[in-house]
C-alpha positions as CSV (number, residue, x, y, z in Angstrom):
1,M,94.7,144.7,116.7
2,T,95.7,142.7,119.6
3,H,94.2,142.1,122.6
4,R,94.9,140.2,125.7
5,L,92.0,138.6,127.5
6,T,91.5,139.1,131.0
7,L,88.2,138.0,133.0
8,G,87.1,140.9,135.3
9,G,90.2,142.9,134.4
10,K,90.3,146.4,133.1
11,L,91.4,144.9,129.4
12,P,88.6,144.6,127.1
13,S,86.1,141.8,127.6
14,F,85.9,138.8,125.1
15,S,82.6,140.1,123.7
16,E,84.1,143.7,123.4
17,I,86.9,142.2,121.6
18,F,84.6,140.0,119.4
19,T,82.5,143.1,118.5
20,E,85.5,145.1,117.6
21,Y,86.8,142.2,115.3
22,L,83.4,142.0,113.7
23,S,83.0,145.7,113.1
24,D,86.7,145.5,111.5
25,I,85.2,142.7,109.1
26,S,82.2,144.4,108.3
27,L,84.3,147.5,107.2
28,E,86.7,145.6,105.3
29,V,83.8,143.8,103.4
30,E,82.5,147.1,102.4
31,A,86.2,148.5,101.0
32,I,86.5,145.0,98.8
33,K,83.1,146.1,97.5
34,L,84.4,149.5,96.6
35,R,87.6,147.9,95.3
36,N,85.9,145.5,93.4
37,I,83.8,148.0,91.6
38,K,87.4,149.8,90.4
39,S,88.9,146.2,89.5
40,D,91.6,147.2,92.0
41,A,92.8,143.8,92.5
42,D,95.8,144.5,94.7
43,G,93.5,146.7,96.9
44,V,91.3,143.7,97.4
45,N,93.7,141.5,98.6
46,E,94.9,144.0,101.4
47,H,91.3,144.1,102.7
48,L,91.1,140.3,102.4
49,A,94.2,140.0,104.5
50,R,93.0,142.2,107.1
51,I,89.7,140.0,107.4
52,D,91.8,137.1,107.7
53,N,93.8,138.8,110.8
54,A,90.2,139.7,112.1
55,L,89.3,136.1,111.9
56,K,92.5,134.8,113.8
57,G,92.0,137.5,116.5
58,I,88.7,136.1,117.0
59,M,90.0,132.4,117.0
60,D,92.7,133.6,119.7
61,A,90.5,135.6,122.0
62,K,88.3,132.5,121.9
63,L,91.2,130.0,122.6
64,A,92.4,132.4,125.4
65,L,88.7,132.7,127.2
66,A,88.4,128.7,126.9
67,E,91.8,128.3,128.7
68,S,90.9,131.0,131.4
69,L,87.6,129.4,131.9
70,R,89.2,126.0,132.4
71,N,92.1,127.1,134.7
72,S,89.4,129.0,136.7
73,Q,87.4,125.7,137.0
74,S,90.3,123.6,137.8
75,Q,91.3,125.7,140.6
76,N,88.1,125.1,142.3
């Protein structure tokens, strides 16, 4: 999942992006629990990679928000 963050635009807000990534992480954790019960190491690793991607997405969104805020403050 990739998003471009804009303030006041039609694209998703930081809050919406954050919530979506957290939902993705929650689903992946539940899937890991099921795979772990079945002793499916490859499946667990796939879910861990998706969690890692979601966490990176949150960090990227946070960075974009901080840069947008800094740019808007420097213009004032």
